[in-house]
SERO-4910 file (N, C-alpha, C, O; in steps of 0.05 Angstrom, whole numbers):
BEGIN
 pado doro    nc1    nc2    nc3   cac1   cac2   cac3    cc1    cc2    cc3    oc1    oc2    oc3
  Met    A   -118    498   -557   -124    470   -553   -147    467   -533   -147    480   -512
  Glu    A   -165    450   -539   -189    446   -522   -183    427   -499   -169    407   -503
  Ala    A   -193    433   -476   -189    416   -452   -204    390   -456   -225    389   -468
  Glu    A   -191    369   -445   -204    342   -446   -228    342   -428   -229    353   -406
  Lys    A   -249    328   -437   -272    323   -420   -264    301   -400   -247    284   -406
  Pro    A   -278    300   -377   -270    280   -356   -270    252   -366   -252    237   -359
  Asp    A   -290    244   -382   -290    216   -392   -268    211   -412   -257    189   -413
  Glu    A   -260    231   -428   -238    228   -447   -212    225   -431   -194    209   -439
  Glu    A   -209    241   -410   -184    240   -394   -182    212   -380   -160    201   -380
  Ala    A   -204    202   -369   -204    176   -356   -197    154   -376   -181    136   -370
  Ser    A   -208    156   -400   -203    137   -421   -173    137   -429   -161    117   -433
  Arg    A   -162    161   -432   -134    165   -439   -116    153   -417    -96    139   -424
  Lys    A   -123    158   -392   -107    147   -370   -108    117   -369    -88    104   -363
  Gln    A   -132    105   -375   -134     76   -375   -117     65   -398   -104     44   -394
  His    A   -117     78   -421   -101     69   -443    -72     70   -437    -57     51   -443
  Glu    A    -63     92   -424    -35     94   -416    -26     73   -396     -5     62   -398
  Ala    A    -44     67   -377    -38     46   -358    -36     19   -371    -20      2   -364
  Leu    A    -54     14   -391    -53    -11   -406    -26    -13   -421    -15    -35   -422
  Glu    A    -17      9   -433      9      9   -446     31      1   -427     49    -15   -434
  Ile    A     31     13   -403     52      7   -384     50    -22   -376     71    -36   -374
  Ser    A     26    -33   -371     23    -61   -364     33    -79   -386     47    -99   -380
  Met    A     26    -73   -410     35    -90   -433     65    -89   -436     78   -109   -441
  Asn    A     77    -65   -434    106    -62   -435    120    -78   -413    140    -91   -418
  Ala    A    108    -76   -389    120    -91   -367    119   -121   -372    138   -135   -367
  Lys    A     97   -130   -382     94   -159   -388    114   -168   -409    125   -190   -408
  Glu    A    118   -151   -430    137   -157   -451    166   -156   -442    183   -173   -450
  Gln    A    173   -137   -425    201   -132   -419    211   -145   -393    235   -150   -390
  Leu    A    193   -152   -375    201   -165   -350    198   -195   -352    182   -205   -367
  Ser    A    214   -209   -336    211   -238   -334    184   -243   -322    172   -226   -309
  Pro    A    173   -268   -325    147   -274   -313    147   -269   -283    127   -260   -272
  Glu    A    169   -275   -270    171   -271   -241    170   -242   -234    156   -234   -215
  Lys    A    185   -225   -249    185   -196   -244    158   -184   -251    149   -165   -237
  Phe    A    145   -194   -272    118   -183   -278     98   -190   -256     81   -174   -249
  Asp    A    100   -214   -246     83   -222   -223     88   -203   -199     69   -195   -186
  Gln    A    113   -197   -194    120   -179   -173    109   -151   -179     99   -137   -161
  Phe    A    111   -142   -204    100   -116   -212     71   -115   -205     61    -95   -194
  Cys    A     56   -136   -212     27   -136   -207     21   -137   -177      3   -124   -167
  Arg    A     37   -152   -162     33   -153   -133     38   -126   -120     23   -119   -101
  Ile    A     57   -111   -129     62    -85   -118     38    -67   -124     29    -52   -106
  Cys    A     28    -68   -149      4    -51   -156    -20    -58   -139    -35    -40   -132
  Cys    A    -23    -84   -133    -47    -93   -118    -44    -91    -88    -64    -95    -74
  Asn    A    -21    -85    -78    -16    -85    -50    -27    -60    -36    -14    -39    -37
  Asp    A    -50    -63    -24    -62    -40    -10    -48    -32     15    -54    -10     26
  Ser    A    -30    -48     25    -16    -41     50      7    -21     44     18    -10     63
  Leu    A     14    -18     19     35      1     12     23     28      5      3     29     -8
  Asn    A     36     49     15     26     76      7     36     81    -22     53     67    -32
  Asn    A     25    101    -35     31    106    -63     60    113    -68     71    106    -88
  Lys    A     72    128    -49    100    134    -52    117    109    -52    136    106    -69
  Arg    A    111     91    -34    126     66    -32    121     49    -57    140     37    -68
  Lys    A     96     48    -67     90     33    -92    107     44   -115    119     29   -130
  Phe    A    107     70   -117    123     83   -139    152     75   -137    164     67   -157
  Met    A    163     77   -113    191     71   -109    197     41   -115    217     35   -128
  Glu    A    180     24   -106    184     -5   -111    181    -12   -141    197    -27   -152
  Leu    A    161      0   -154    158     -5   -183    182      6   -198    192     -7   -216
  His    A    190     30   -191    213     42   -205    238     26   -201    254     22   -220
  Thr    A    243     15   -178    266     -2   -172    264    -28   -188    283    -37   -199
  Leu    A    240    -39   -189    236    -64   -203    242    -62   -233    253    -81   -245
  Val    A    236    -39   -245    240    -36   -274    267    -22   -280    271    -13   -303
  Thr    A    285    -21   -261    312    -10   -266    324    -23   -290    324    -48   -293
  Gly    A    335     -7   -308    347    -17   -332    328    -18   -356    336    -22   -378
  Lys    A    303    -14   -350    282    -14   -371    273     15   -374    253     24   -363
  Met    A    290     31   -389    286     60   -390    259     69   -399    248     88   -387
  Asp    A    247     56   -418    221     65   -427    200     60   -406    181     77   -403
  Leu    A    202     39   -390    183     35   -368    188     56   -346    168     66   -334
  Gln    A    213     62   -341    219     82   -320    208    109   -329    196    124   -313
  Val    A    211    116   -354    200    142   -365    170    142   -362    158    163   -355
  Gln    A    157    120   -370    128    119   -368    119    123   -339    100    138   -334
  Leu    A    132    110   -320    125    113   -292    130    141   -282    114    152   -266
  Asn    A    152    153   -291    159    180   -282    137    201   -289    134    221   -275
  Lys    A    123    196   -310    101    214   -318     79    216   -297     64    235   -296
  Tyr    A     78    195   -280     57    193   -260     67    197   -231     54    188   -212
  Glu    A     90    209   -228    103    211   -202     87    227   -182     88    221   -158
  Thr    A     71    246   -190     55    262   -170     33    245   -159     21    228   -174
  Ala    A     26    249   -134      7    232   -120    -20    227   -134    -28    204   -138
  Pro    A    -34    248   -142    -61    243   -155    -58    226   -180    -75    209   -185
  Asn    A    -38    232   -196    -34    217   -221    -27    187   -215    -36    169   -228
  Phe    A    -10    183   -194     -2    156   -188    -24    140   -176    -26    116   -181
  Ile    A    -41    152   -160    -64    138   -149    -82    127   -172    -89    104   -172
  Gln    A    -88    144   -192   -103    135   -215    -89    113   -230   -101     93   -238
  Leu    A    -63    117   -234    -47     97   -249    -47     70   -235    -52     50   -248
  Thr    A    -43     69   -209    -42     43   -195    -69     30   -195    -71      5   -196
  Gln    A    -91     45   -194   -118     34   -196   -121     20   -224   -131     -2   -225
  Asn    A   -112     34   -245   -114     23   -272    -95      0   -276   -103    -20   -289
  Leu    A    -71      2   -265    -52    -20   -267    -62    -45   -253    -59    -68   -263
  Thr    A    -74    -41   -230    -86    -64   -215   -106    -78   -232   -106   -103   -234
  Ser    A   -124    -63   -244   -145    -75   -261   -132    -90   -284   -140   -112   -291
  Asn    A   -112    -78   -297    -98    -90   -320    -84   -115   -312    -85   -135   -327
  Cys    A    -71   -116   -289    -57   -140   -280    -76   -163   -275    -69   -186   -280
  Leu    A   -100   -157   -266   -120   -177   -262   -130   -189   -289   -139   -212   -290
  Leu    A   -129   -172   -310   -139   -181   -336   -118   -195   -353   -124   -213   -368
  Ile    A    -93   -187   -349    -71   -197   -367    -63   -225   -358    -45   -237   -370
***
């Protein structure tokens, strides 16, 4: 299997973040989705704290929890929250 080129990887990660954002909007109440976006946009929280708060917020929404778990490592989660922040501003 051929390795992804950097632009393909970035595009794939943006797409995955958009899927998470759309799933969150569909599955969470408007208030919880607003909270989801606020957590993503909150620069005063470190990434570990953001992950924990998002994971707690989506408790009971197994597919969202599984999607977030894929990004549990720091470098992946940093990219994810940057993409989620952009998506929350657009949605």
